[in-house]
N, CA, C, O and the ligand as a Tripos MOL2 file, in Angstrom:
@<TRIPOS>MOLECULE
protein
  277   275    70     0     0
PROTEIN
NO_CHARGES

@<TRIPOS>ATOM
      1 N         -99.5830  -39.1440  -22.2100 N.3       1 MET1
      2 CA        -99.1010  -39.6550  -20.9070 C.3       1 MET1
      3 C         -99.3290  -38.4730  -19.9420 C.2       1 MET1
      4 O         -99.0540  -37.3160  -20.2600 O.2       1 MET1
      5 N         -99.8610  -38.8350  -18.7120 N.am      2 ALA2
      6 CA       -100.0670  -37.8140  -17.6980 C.3       2 ALA2
      7 C         -98.8460  -37.4860  -17.1340 C.2       2 ALA2
      8 O         -97.9060  -38.2800  -17.1050 O.2       2 ALA2
      9 N         -98.7980  -36.2480  -16.6370 N.am      3 THR3
     10 CA        -97.6620  -35.6570  -15.8180 C.3       3 THR3
     11 C         -98.0800  -35.4910  -14.4620 C.2       3 THR3
     12 O         -99.1750  -34.9900  -14.2080 O.2       3 THR3
     13 N         -97.2150  -35.9120  -13.4810 N.am      4 LYS4
     14 CA        -97.4810  -35.7850  -12.1190 C.3       4 LYS4
     15 C         -96.6320  -34.7650  -11.4440 C.2       4 LYS4
     16 O         -95.4070  -34.7960  -11.5580 O.2       4 LYS4
     17 N         -97.2660  -33.8440  -10.7290 N.am      5 VAL5
     18 CA        -96.5070  -32.7420  -10.0630 C.3       5 VAL5
     19 C         -96.9810  -32.5700   -8.5940 C.2       5 VAL5
     20 O         -98.1430  -32.8300   -8.2820 O.2       5 VAL5
     21 N         -96.1100  -32.1520   -7.7460 N.am      6 ILE6
     22 CA        -96.4150  -31.8140   -6.3550 C.3       6 ILE6
     23 C         -96.0800  -30.3440   -6.1410 C.2       6 ILE6
     24 O         -94.9220  -29.9480   -6.2710 O.2       6 ILE6
     25 N         -97.1440  -29.4840   -5.7940 N.am      7 TYR7
     26 CA        -96.8490  -28.1530   -5.6370 C.3       7 TYR7
     27 C         -97.0150  -27.7100   -4.1640 C.2       7 TYR7
     28 O         -97.9400  -28.0890   -3.4470 O.2       7 TYR7
     29 N         -96.0100  -26.8560   -3.7790 N.am      8 SER8
     30 CA        -96.1020  -26.2750   -2.4420 C.3       8 SER8
     31 C         -96.9800  -25.1490   -2.4200 C.2       8 SER8
     32 O         -96.6800  -24.2160   -3.1640 O.2       8 SER8
     33 N         -98.1400  -25.0380   -1.6220 N.am      9 ILE9
     34 CA        -99.0500  -23.9890   -1.6000 C.3       9 ILE9
     35 C         -99.2730  -23.5700   -0.1200 C.2       9 ILE9
     36 O        -100.1310  -24.0980    0.5870 O.2       9 ILE9
     37 N         -98.4570  -22.6040    0.2880 N.am     10 PRO10
     38 CA        -98.5460  -22.2010    1.7110 C.3      10 PRO10
     39 C         -99.8610  -21.6440    2.1870 C.2      10 PRO10
     40 O        -100.2020  -21.6460    3.3690 O.2      10 PRO10
     41 N        -100.5920  -21.1580    1.1720 N.am     11 ASN11
     42 CA       -102.0030  -20.5560    1.6260 C.3      11 ASN11
     43 C        -102.9700  -21.6690    2.0260 C.2      11 ASN11
     44 O        -104.0540  -21.3460    2.5110 O.2      11 ASN11
     45 N        -102.6710  -22.8950    1.8660 N.am     12 ILE12
     46 CA       -103.6900  -23.9260    2.3400 C.3      12 ILE12
     47 C        -103.6900  -23.9410    3.8050 C.2      12 ILE12
     48 O        -102.6800  -24.2640    4.4300 O.2      12 ILE12
     49 N        -104.8690  -23.5790    4.4200 N.am     13 HIS13
     50 CA       -104.9360  -23.5960    5.9150 C.3      13 HIS13
     51 C        -106.2100  -24.2310    6.4380 C.2      13 HIS13
     52 O        -106.3880  -24.2450    7.6560 O.2      13 HIS13
     53 N        -107.0130  -24.6990    5.7100 N.am     14 CYS14
     54 CA       -108.1860  -25.5060    6.2810 C.3      14 CYS14
     55 C        -108.9040  -26.2760    5.1960 C.2      14 CYS14
     56 O        -108.5200  -26.1860    4.0300 O.2      14 CYS14
     57 N        -109.8650  -26.9810    5.5180 N.am     15 GLY15
     58 CA       -110.5850  -27.9080    4.6300 C.3      15 GLY15
     59 C        -111.2590  -27.1490    3.5970 C.2      15 GLY15
     60 O        -111.5760  -27.7120    2.5490 O.2      15 GLY15
     61 N        -111.5180  -25.8670    3.8020 N.am     16 HIS16
     62 CA       -112.2820  -25.0720    2.8270 C.3      16 HIS16
     63 C        -111.2450  -24.7470    1.7110 C.2      16 HIS16
     64 O        -111.6530  -24.7160    0.5500 O.2      16 HIS16
     65 N        -109.8970  -24.4970    1.9860 N.am     17 CYS17
     66 CA       -109.0720  -24.3160    0.9780 C.3      17 CYS17
     67 C        -108.8130  -25.5590    0.2410 C.2      17 CYS17
     68 O        -108.5900  -25.4760   -0.9670 O.2      17 CYS17
     69 N        -108.8160  -26.6380    0.7940 N.am     18 VAL18
     70 CA       -108.5720  -27.9760    0.1140 C.3      18 VAL18
     71 C        -109.6790  -28.2600   -0.8810 C.2      18 VAL18
     72 O        -109.4570  -28.6840   -2.0150 O.2      18 VAL18
     73 N        -110.8950  -28.0000   -0.3910 N.am     19 HIS19
     74 CA       -112.0950  -28.1670   -1.2720 C.3      19 HIS19
     75 C        -112.0820  -27.0320   -2.4930 C.2      19 HIS19
     76 O        -112.3510  -27.4170   -3.6310 O.2      19 HIS19
     77 N        -111.7970  -25.7690   -2.2740 N.am     20 THR20
     78 CA       -111.7190  -24.8020   -3.3340 C.3      20 THR20
     79 C        -110.6870  -25.2800   -4.3840 C.2      20 THR20
     80 O        -111.0110  -25.3600   -5.5690 O.2      20 THR20
     81 N        -109.4270  -25.6010   -3.9480 N.am     21 ILE21
     82 CA       -108.3540  -26.0290   -4.9180 C.3      21 ILE21
     83 C        -108.8720  -27.3010   -5.6020 C.2      21 ILE21
     84 O        -108.9190  -27.2820   -6.8320 O.2      21 ILE21
     85 N        -109.2150  -28.2610   -5.0330 N.am     22 GLN22
     86 CA       -109.7030  -29.4530   -5.6940 C.3      22 GLN22
     87 C        -110.8650  -29.1830   -6.6490 C.2      22 GLN22
     88 O        -110.8200  -29.7330   -7.7490 O.2      22 GLN22
     89 N        -111.8250  -28.4520   -6.3680 N.am     23 SER23
     90 CA       -112.9170  -28.2130   -7.2510 C.3      23 SER23
     91 C        -112.4410  -27.3490   -8.4720 C.2      23 SER23
     92 O        -112.7130  -27.6360   -9.6380 O.2      23 SER23
     93 N        -111.6970  -26.2520   -8.0800 N.am     24 GLU24
     94 CA       -111.3790  -25.1800   -9.1620 C.3      24 GLU24
     95 C        -110.3810  -25.8780  -10.1250 C.2      24 GLU24
     96 O        -110.6550  -25.9310  -11.3240 O.2      24 GLU24
     97 N        -109.2740  -26.3950   -9.6590 N.am     25 VAL25
     98 CA       -108.3790  -27.0140  -10.5340 C.3      25 VAL25
     99 C        -108.8530  -28.3020  -11.1910 C.2      25 VAL25
    100 O        -108.3400  -28.6850  -12.2420 O.2      25 VAL25
    101 N        -109.8280  -28.9760  -10.5830 N.am     26 GLY26
    102 CA       -110.3730  -30.2600  -11.1780 C.3      26 GLY26
    103 C        -111.1260  -29.9110  -12.4180 C.2      26 GLY26
    104 O        -111.2290  -30.7490  -13.3150 O.2      26 GLY26
    105 N        -111.6530  -28.7370  -12.5220 N.am     27 GLU27
    106 CA       -112.4060  -28.3610  -13.6310 C.3      27 GLU27
    107 C        -111.6650  -27.9030  -14.8260 C.2      27 GLU27
    108 O        -112.2710  -27.6430  -15.8650 O.2      27 GLU27
    109 N        -110.3390  -27.7900  -14.7220 N.am     28 LEU28
    110 CA       -109.4440  -27.3940  -15.7730 C.3      28 LEU28
    111 C        -109.3000  -28.6280  -16.7900 C.2      28 LEU28
    112 O        -108.8840  -29.7310  -16.4360 O.2      28 LEU28
    113 N        -109.6630  -28.3320  -17.9910 N.am     29 PRO29
    114 CA       -109.5440  -29.4860  -19.0450 C.3      29 PRO29
    115 C        -108.0940  -30.0980  -19.0750 C.2      29 PRO29
    116 O        -107.0740  -29.4170  -19.1800 O.2      29 PRO29
    117 N        -108.1310  -31.4200  -18.9720 N.am     30 GLY30
    118 CA       -106.8590  -32.1180  -18.9190 C.3      30 GLY30
    119 C        -106.3040  -32.5740  -17.6380 C.2      30 GLY30
    120 O        -105.4090  -33.4180  -17.5920 O.2      30 GLY30
    121 N        -106.8500  -31.9980  -16.5390 N.am     31 VAL31
    122 CA       -106.4370  -32.3420  -15.1820 C.3      31 VAL31
    123 C        -107.1360  -33.6540  -14.8310 C.2      31 VAL31
    124 O        -108.3610  -33.7550  -14.9020 O.2      31 VAL31
    125 N        -106.3670  -34.6220  -14.4650 N.am     32 LYS32
    126 CA       -106.8700  -35.9890  -14.2420 C.3      32 LYS32
    127 C        -107.2220  -36.1620  -12.7300 C.2      32 LYS32
    128 O        -108.2450  -36.7340  -12.3550 O.2      32 LYS32
    129 N        -106.4100  -35.6890  -12.0030 N.am     33 SER33
    130 CA       -106.6960  -35.7470  -10.4730 C.3      33 SER33
    131 C        -105.9810  -34.5810   -9.7900 C.2      33 SER33
    132 O        -104.9600  -34.0820  -10.2630 O.2      33 SER33
    133 N        -106.5320  -34.1870   -8.7110 N.am     34 VAL34
    134 CA       -105.9790  -33.2050   -7.9180 C.3      34 VAL34
    135 C        -106.2490  -33.5650   -6.3890 C.2      34 VAL34
    136 O        -107.4050  -33.7810   -6.0250 O.2      34 VAL34
    137 N        -105.2660  -33.6260   -5.5640 N.am     35 ASN35
    138 CA       -105.3710  -33.8830   -4.1250 C.3      35 ASN35
    139 C        -104.6290  -32.8610   -3.3110 C.2      35 ASN35
    140 O        -103.3980  -32.8330   -3.3280 O.2      35 ASN35
    141 N        -105.3500  -32.0160   -2.5940 N.am     36 ALA36
    142 CA       -104.6800  -30.9780   -1.6860 C.3      36 ALA36
    143 C        -104.5000  -31.6580   -0.2920 C.2      36 ALA36
    144 O        -105.3250  -32.4570    0.1520 O.2      36 ALA36
    145 N        -103.5000  -31.3290    0.2890 N.am     37 ASP37
    146 CA       -103.2780  -31.7540    1.6950 C.3      37 ASP37
    147 C        -103.0560  -30.5550    2.6750 C.2      37 ASP37
    148 O        -102.1450  -29.7300    2.6230 O.2      37 ASP37
    149 N        -104.0200  -30.6260    3.5290 N.am     38 GLN38
    150 CA       -104.1510  -29.4470    4.5640 C.3      38 GLN38
    151 C        -102.9120  -29.3370    5.5350 C.2      38 GLN38
    152 O        -102.4550  -28.2340    5.8360 O.2      38 GLN38
    153 N        -102.3960  -30.4920    6.0050 N.am     39 MET39
    154 CA       -101.3510  -30.5080    6.8170 C.3      39 MET39
    155 C         -99.9960  -30.1030    6.1710 C.2      39 MET39
    156 O         -99.2310  -29.2630    6.6450 O.2      39 MET39
    157 N         -99.7910  -30.8380    4.9800 N.am     40 LEU40
    158 CA        -98.4520  -30.5400    4.4860 C.3      40 LEU40
    159 C         -98.5470  -29.3620    3.4850 C.2      40 LEU40
    160 O         -97.5480  -28.9880    2.8700 O.2      40 LEU40
    161 N         -99.7130  -28.8040    3.3350 N.am     41 ARG41
    162 CA        -99.8540  -27.6590    2.4050 C.3      41 ARG41
    163 C         -99.3240  -27.8130    1.0120 C.2      41 ARG41
    164 O         -98.6950  -26.8980    0.4800 O.2      41 ARG41
    165 N         -99.5560  -28.9200    0.4270 N.am     42 VAL42
    166 CA        -99.1500  -29.3250   -0.9320 C.3      42 VAL42
    167 C        -100.3890  -29.8080   -1.7590 C.2      42 VAL42
    168 O        -101.3800  -30.2980   -1.2180 O.2      42 VAL42
    169 N        -100.2720  -29.6520   -2.9830 N.am     43 ALA43
    170 CA       -101.2750  -30.3600   -3.8800 C.3      43 ALA43
    171 C        -100.5090  -31.2550   -4.8870 C.2      43 ALA43
    172 O         -99.4960  -30.8910   -5.4850 O.2      43 ALA43
    173 N        -101.0360  -32.3280   -4.9950 N.am     44 THR44
    174 CA       -100.5510  -33.3880   -5.9500 C.3      44 THR44
    175 C        -101.5060  -33.4790   -7.1210 C.2      44 THR44
    176 O        -102.7120  -33.6820   -6.9800 O.2      44 THR44
    177 N        -100.9310  -33.3240   -8.2220 N.am     45 LEU45
    178 CA       -101.8600  -33.2880   -9.5130 C.3      45 LEU45
    179 C        -101.4260  -34.1410  -10.4910 C.2      45 LEU45
    180 O        -100.2150  -34.3250  -10.6200 O.2      45 LEU45
    181 N        -102.3380  -34.7780  -11.3100 N.am     46 GLU46
    182 CA       -101.9570  -35.3950  -12.6000 C.3      46 GLU46
    183 C        -102.6600  -34.7180  -13.7470 C.2      46 GLU46
    184 O        -103.8520  -34.4120  -13.6990 O.2      46 GLU46
    185 N        -101.9690  -34.5220  -14.6580 N.am     47 PHE47
    186 CA       -102.5770  -33.8130  -15.8420 C.3      47 PHE47
    187 C        -102.0180  -34.1030  -17.2210 C.2      47 PHE47
    188 O        -100.8690  -34.5390  -17.2970 O.2      47 PHE47
    189 N        -102.7160  -33.9020  -18.2890 N.am     48 GLU48
    190 CA       -102.2890  -34.0440  -19.5610 C.3      48 GLU48
    191 C        -102.7110  -32.9030  -20.3270 C.2      48 GLU48
    192 O        -103.4490  -32.0690  -19.8020 O.2      48 GLU48
    193 N        -102.2730  -32.7670  -21.6540 N.am     49 PRO49
    194 CA       -102.7680  -31.5730  -22.4520 C.3      49 PRO49
    195 C        -104.2560  -31.7740  -22.7230 C.2      49 PRO49
    196 O        -104.7570  -32.8830  -22.9060 O.2      49 PRO49
    197 N        -104.9500  -30.5860  -22.7350 N.am     50 PRO50
    198 CA       -104.5550  -29.2240  -22.8890 C.3      50 PRO50
    199 C        -103.9880  -28.5380  -21.5580 C.2      50 PRO50
    200 O        -103.4280  -27.4430  -21.5870 O.2      50 PRO50
    201 N        -104.1710  -29.2380  -20.4620 N.am     51 ALA51
    202 CA       -103.5790  -28.5150  -19.2280 C.3      51 ALA51
    203 C        -102.0850  -28.6160  -19.3220 C.2      51 ALA51
    204 O        -101.5170  -29.4780  -19.9940 O.2      51 ALA51
    205 N        -101.4230  -27.6140  -18.5550 N.am     52 SER52
    206 CA       -100.0740  -27.4030  -18.4710 C.3      52 SER52
    207 C         -99.6660  -26.9030  -17.1390 C.2      52 SER52
    208 O        -100.5160  -26.3930  -16.4090 O.2      52 SER52
    209 N         -98.4130  -27.0110  -16.7600 N.am     53 GLU53
    210 CA        -98.0250  -26.4180  -15.4280 C.3      53 GLU53
    211 C         -98.3240  -24.9470  -15.4330 C.2      53 GLU53
    212 O         -98.7100  -24.4630  -14.3690 O.2      53 GLU53
    213 N         -98.1950  -24.1440  -16.5180 N.am     54 GLU54
    214 CA        -98.3660  -22.8080  -16.6150 C.3      54 GLU54
    215 C         -99.7800  -22.5060  -16.2190 C.2      54 GLU54
    216 O        -100.0970  -21.7080  -15.3360 O.2      54 GLU54
    217 N        -100.5590  -23.1790  -16.9140 N.am     55 LYS55
    218 CA       -102.1280  -22.9370  -16.7410 C.3      55 LYS55
    219 C        -102.5390  -23.2460  -15.4090 C.2      55 LYS55
    220 O        -103.3030  -22.4550  -14.8560 O.2      55 LYS55
    221 N        -102.1210  -24.3650  -14.7490 N.am     56 ILE56
    222 CA       -102.3940  -24.7680  -13.4010 C.3      56 ILE56
    223 C        -101.9520  -23.6720  -12.4260 C.2      56 ILE56
    224 O        -102.6840  -23.2560  -11.5270 O.2      56 ILE56
    225 N        -100.7540  -23.2460  -12.6510 N.am     57 LYS57
    226 CA       -100.2420  -22.2530  -11.6580 C.3      57 LYS57
    227 C        -100.8660  -20.9350  -11.8140 C.2      57 LYS57
    228 O        -101.0300  -20.2280  -10.8200 O.2      57 LYS57
    229 N        -101.2670  -20.5050  -13.1100 N.am     58 GLN58
    230 CA       -102.0280  -19.3370  -13.2260 C.3      58 GLN58
    231 C        -103.3890  -19.2920  -12.4920 C.2      58 GLN58
    232 O        -103.8290  -18.3390  -11.8490 O.2      58 GLN58
    233 N        -104.0040  -20.5410  -12.7090 N.am     59 LEU59
    234 CA       -105.3920  -20.5680  -12.1880 C.3      59 LEU59
    235 C        -105.2720  -20.5960  -10.5160 C.2      59 LEU59
    236 O        -106.1260  -20.0470   -9.8210 O.2      59 LEU59
    237 N        -104.2420  -21.2220  -10.0080 N.am     60 LEU60
    238 CA       -104.0540  -21.2250   -8.5550 C.3      60 LEU60
    239 C        -103.7060  -19.8670   -7.9620 C.2      60 LEU60
    240 O        -104.1080  -19.4680   -6.8700 O.2      60 LEU60
    241 N        -102.9370  -19.2160   -8.7760 N.am     61 LYS61
    242 CA       -102.6880  -17.7720   -8.4130 C.3      61 LYS61
    243 C        -103.8700  -16.9120   -8.3920 C.2      61 LYS61
    244 O        -104.0690  -16.0680   -7.5190 O.2      61 LYS61
    245 N        -104.7280  -17.1730   -9.4790 N.am     62 SER62
    246 CA       -105.9660  -16.3220   -9.6900 C.3      62 SER62
    247 C        -106.9760  -16.5260   -8.5710 C.2      62 SER62
    248 O        -107.8070  -15.6480   -8.3370 O.2      62 SER62
    249 N        -106.9300  -17.6920   -7.8520 N.am     63 ILE63
    250 CA       -107.8510  -17.9940   -6.7280 C.3      63 ILE63
    251 C        -107.2200  -17.7600   -5.5000 C.2      63 ILE63
    252 O        -107.7620  -18.1400   -4.4620 O.2      63 ILE63
    253 N        -106.0510  -17.1330   -5.4880 N.am     64 ASP64
    254 CA       -105.2360  -16.7670   -4.2480 C.3      64 ASP64
    255 C        -104.6270  -17.8970   -3.5310 C.2      64 ASP64
    256 O        -104.5190  -17.8940   -2.3050 O.2      64 ASP64
    257 N        -104.1840  -18.9690   -4.3620 N.am     65 TYR65
    258 CA       -103.3320  -20.0590   -3.7870 C.3      65 TYR65
    259 C        -102.0510  -20.1770   -4.6710 C.2      65 TYR65
    260 O        -101.8880  -21.1840   -5.3600 O.2      65 TYR65
    261 N        -101.1340  -19.1540   -4.6590 N.am     66 PRO66
    262 CA       -100.0440  -19.2000   -5.4700 C.3      66 PRO66
    263 C         -99.1560  -20.4330   -5.0250 C.2      66 PRO66
    264 O         -99.1000  -20.8260   -3.8600 O.2      66 PRO66
    265 N         -98.4740  -20.9950   -6.0770 N.am     67 VAL67
    266 CA        -97.4660  -22.0610   -5.9640 C.3      67 VAL67
    267 C         -96.1880  -21.3670   -5.5130 C.2      67 VAL67
    268 O         -95.8150  -20.3450   -6.0880 O.2      67 VAL67
    269 N         -95.4970  -21.9010   -4.4830 N.am     68 VAL68
    270 CA        -94.2780  -21.4730   -4.0470 C.3      68 VAL68
    271 C         -93.2110  -22.4480   -4.4380 C.2      68 VAL68
    272 O         -93.4260  -23.6600   -4.4500 O.2      68 VAL68
    273 N         -91.9720  -21.8730   -4.7840 N.am     69 GLY69
    274 CA        -90.8190  -22.8670   -5.0660 C.3      69 GLY69
    275 C         -90.8200  -23.4800   -6.4490 C.2      69 GLY69
    276 O         -89.9430  -24.2830   -6.7690 O.2      69 GLY69
    277 CU       -108.8890  -22.3200    4.2600 Cu       70 CU70
@<TRIPOS>BOND
     1     1     2 1
     2     2     3 1
     3     3     4 2
     4     3     5 am
     5     5     6 1
     6     6     7 1
     7     7     8 2
     8     7     9 am
     9     9    10 1
    10    10    11 1
    11    11    12 2
    12    11    13 am
    13    13    14 1
    14    14    15 1
    15    15    16 2
    16    15    17 am
    17    17    18 1
    18    18    19 1
    19    19    20 2
    20    19    21 am
    21    21    22 1
    22    22    23 1
    23    23    24 2
    24    23    25 am
    25    25    26 1
    26    26    27 1
    27    27    28 2
    28    27    29 am
    29    29    30 1
    30    30    31 1
    31    31    32 2
    32    31    33 am
    33    33    34 1
    34    34    35 1
    35    35    36 2
    36    35    37 am
    37    37    38 1
    38    38    39 1
    39    39    40 2
    40    39    41 am
    41    41    42 1
    42    42    43 1
    43    43    44 2
    44    43    45 am
    45    45    46 1
    46    46    47 1
    47    47    48 2
    48    47    49 am
    49    49    50 1
    50    50    51 1
    51    51    52 2
    52    51    53 am
    53    53    54 1
    54    54    55 1
    55    55    56 2
    56    55    57 am
    57    57    58 1
    58    58    59 1
    59    59    60 2
    60    59    61 am
    61    61    62 1
    62    62    63 1
    63    63    64 2
    64    63    65 am
    65    65    66 1
    66    66    67 1
    67    67    68 2
    68    67    69 am
    69    69    70 1
    70    70    71 1
    71    71    72 2
    72    71    73 am
    73    73    74 1
    74    74    75 1
    75    75    76 2
    76    75    77 am
    77    77    78 1
    78    78    79 1
    79    79    80 2
    80    79    81 am
    81    81    82 1
    82    82    83 1
    83    83    84 2
    84    83    85 am
    85    85    86 1
    86    86    87 1
    87    87    88 2
    88    87    89 am
    89    89    90 1
    90    90    91 1
    91    91    92 2
    92    91    93 am
    93    93    94 1
    94    94    95 1
    95    95    96 2
    96    95    97 am
    97    97    98 1
    98    98    99 1
    99    99   100 2
   100    99   101 am
   101   101   102 1
   102   102   103 1
   103   103   104 2
   104   103   105 am
   105   105   106 1
   106   106   107 1
   107   107   108 2
   108   107   109 am
   109   109   110 1
   110   110   111 1
   111   111   112 2
   112   111   113 am
   113   113   114 1
   114   114   115 1
   115   115   116 2
   116   115   117 am
   117   117   118 1
   118   118   119 1
   119   119   120 2
   120   119   121 am
   121   121   122 1
   122   122   123 1
   123   123   124 2
   124   123   125 am
   125   125   126 1
   126   126   127 1
   127   127   128 2
   128   127   129 am
   129   129   130 1
   130   130   131 1
   131   131   132 2
   132   131   133 am
   133   133   134 1
   134   134   135 1
   135   135   136 2
   136   135   137 am
   137   137   138 1
   138   138   139 1
   139   139   140 2
   140   139   141 am
   141   141   142 1
   142   142   143 1
   143   143   144 2
   144   143   145 am
   145   145   146 1
   146   146   147 1
   147   147   148 2
   148   147   149 am
   149   149   150 1
   150   150   151 1
   151   151   152 2
   152   151   153 am
   153   153   154 1
   154   154   155 1
   155   155   156 2
   156   155   157 am
   157   157   158 1
   158   158   159 1
   159   159   160 2
   160   159   161 am
   161   161   162 1
   162   162   163 1
   163   163   164 2
   164   163   165 am
   165   165   166 1
   166   166   167 1
   167   167   168 2
   168   167   169 am
   169   169   170 1
   170   170   171 1
   171   171   172 2
   172   171   173 am
   173   173   174 1
   174   174   175 1
   175   175   176 2
   176   175   177 am
   177   177   178 1
   178   178   179 1
   179   179   180 2
   180   179   181 am
   181   181   182 1
   182   182   183 1
   183   183   184 2
   184   183   185 am
   185   185   186 1
   186   186   187 1
   187   187   188 2
   188   187   189 am
   189   189   190 1
   190   190   191 1
   191   191   192 2
   192   191   193 am
   193   193   194 1
   194   194   195 1
   195   195   196 2
   196   195   197 am
   197   197   198 1
   198   198   199 1
   199   199   200 2
   200   199   201 am
   201   201   202 1
   202   202   203 1
   203   203   204 2
   204   203   205 am
   205   205   206 1
   206   206   207 1
   207   207   208 2
   208   207   209 am
   209   209   210 1
   210   210   211 1
   211   211   212 2
   212   211   213 am
   213   213   214 1
   214   214   215 1
   215   215   216 2
   216   215   217 am
   217   217   218 1
   218   218   219 1
   219   219   220 2
   220   219   221 am
   221   221   222 1
   222   222   223 1
   223   223   224 2
   224   223   225 am
   225   225   226 1
   226   226   227 1
   227   227   228 2
   228   227   229 am
   229   229   230 1
   230   230   231 1
   231   231   232 2
   232   231   233 am
   233   233   234 1
   234   234   235 1
   235   235   236 2
   236   235   237 am
   237   237   238 1
   238   238   239 1
   239   239   240 2
   240   239   241 am
   241   241   242 1
   242   242   243 1
   243   243   244 2
   244   243   245 am
   245   245   246 1
   246   246   247 1
   247   247   248 2
   248   247   249 am
   249   249   250 1
   250   250   251 1
   251   251   252 2
   252   251   253 am
   253   253   254 1
   254   254   255 1
   255   255   256 2
   256   255   257 am
   257   257   258 1
   258   258   259 1
   259   259   260 2
   260   259   261 am
   261   261   262 1
   262   262   263 1
   263   263   264 2
   264   263   265 am
   265   265   266 1
   266   266   267 1
   267   267   268 2
   268   267   269 am
   269   269   270 1
   270   270   271 1
   271   271   272 2
   272   271   273 am
   273   273   274 1
   274   274   275 1
   275   275   276 2
@<TRIPOS>SUBSTRUCTURE
     1 MET1         2 RESIDUE 1 A MET
     2 ALA2         6 RESIDUE 1 A ALA
     3 THR3        10 RESIDUE 1 A THR
     4 LYS4        14 RESIDUE 1 A LYS
     5 VAL5        18 RESIDUE 1 A VAL
     6 ILE6        22 RESIDUE 1 A ILE
     7 TYR7        26 RESIDUE 1 A TYR
     8 SER8        30 RESIDUE 1 A SER
     9 ILE9        34 RESIDUE 1 A ILE
    10 PRO10       38 RESIDUE 1 A PRO
    11 ASN11       42 RESIDUE 1 A ASN
    12 ILE12       46 RESIDUE 1 A ILE
    13 HIS13       50 RESIDUE 1 A HIS
    14 CYS14       54 RESIDUE 1 A CYS
    15 GLY15       58 RESIDUE 1 A GLY
    16 HIS16       62 RESIDUE 1 A HIS
    17 CYS17       66 RESIDUE 1 A CYS
    18 VAL18       70 RESIDUE 1 A VAL
    19 HIS19       74 RESIDUE 1 A HIS
    20 THR20       78 RESIDUE 1 A THR
    21 ILE21       82 RESIDUE 1 A ILE
    22 GLN22       86 RESIDUE 1 A GLN
    23 SER23       90 RESIDUE 1 A SER
    24 GLU24       94 RESIDUE 1 A GLU
    25 VAL25       98 RESIDUE 1 A VAL
    26 GLY26      102 RESIDUE 1 A GLY
    27 GLU27      106 RESIDUE 1 A GLU
    28 LEU28      110 RESIDUE 1 A LEU
    29 PRO29      114 RESIDUE 1 A PRO
    30 GLY30      118 RESIDUE 1 A GLY
    31 VAL31      122 RESIDUE 1 A VAL
    32 LYS32      126 RESIDUE 1 A LYS
    33 SER33      130 RESIDUE 1 A SER
    34 VAL34      134 RESIDUE 1 A VAL
    35 ASN35      138 RESIDUE 1 A ASN
    36 ALA36      142 RESIDUE 1 A ALA
    37 ASP37      146 RESIDUE 1 A ASP
    38 GLN38      150 RESIDUE 1 A GLN
    39 MET39      154 RESIDUE 1 A MET
    40 LEU40      158 RESIDUE 1 A LEU
    41 ARG41      162 RESIDUE 1 A ARG
    42 VAL42      166 RESIDUE 1 A VAL
    43 ALA43      170 RESIDUE 1 A ALA
    44 THR44      174 RESIDUE 1 A THR
    45 LEU45      178 RESIDUE 1 A LEU
    46 GLU46      182 RESIDUE 1 A GLU
    47 PHE47      186 RESIDUE 1 A PHE
    48 GLU48      190 RESIDUE 1 A GLU
    49 PRO49      194 RESIDUE 1 A PRO
    50 PRO50      198 RESIDUE 1 A PRO
    51 ALA51      202 RESIDUE 1 A ALA
    52 SER52      206 RESIDUE 1 A SER
    53 GLU53      210 RESIDUE 1 A GLU
    54 GLU54      214 RESIDUE 1 A GLU
    55 LYS55      218 RESIDUE 1 A LYS
    56 ILE56      222 RESIDUE 1 A ILE
    57 LYS57      226 RESIDUE 1 A LYS
    58 GLN58      230 RESIDUE 1 A GLN
    59 LEU59      234 RESIDUE 1 A LEU
    60 LEU60      238 RESIDUE 1 A LEU
    61 LYS61      242 RESIDUE 1 A LYS
    62 SER62      246 RESIDUE 1 A SER
    63 ILE63      250 RESIDUE 1 A ILE
    64 ASP64      254 RESIDUE 1 A ASP
    65 TYR65      258 RESIDUE 1 A TYR
    66 PRO66      262 RESIDUE 1 A PRO
    67 VAL67      266 RESIDUE 1 A VAL
    68 VAL68      270 RESIDUE 1 A VAL
    69 GLY69      274 RESIDUE 1 A GLY
    70 CU70       277 GROUP 0 **** ****
């Protein structure tokens, strides 16, 4: 069963950020969907194993889009 999460990512500030997040996180095995919102500065994701919140957050941090909160 897929898990749905919404992450606050204050570093999102343009369409390039949205594209980077969607392509990088989308390549993580187990990630079913990822939609970043430039206005709200959030990313909505659906994933299942082997992806995990920890792995997704680590990846986002490594590409300079750390999750806040
Ligand atoms: Cu940007």
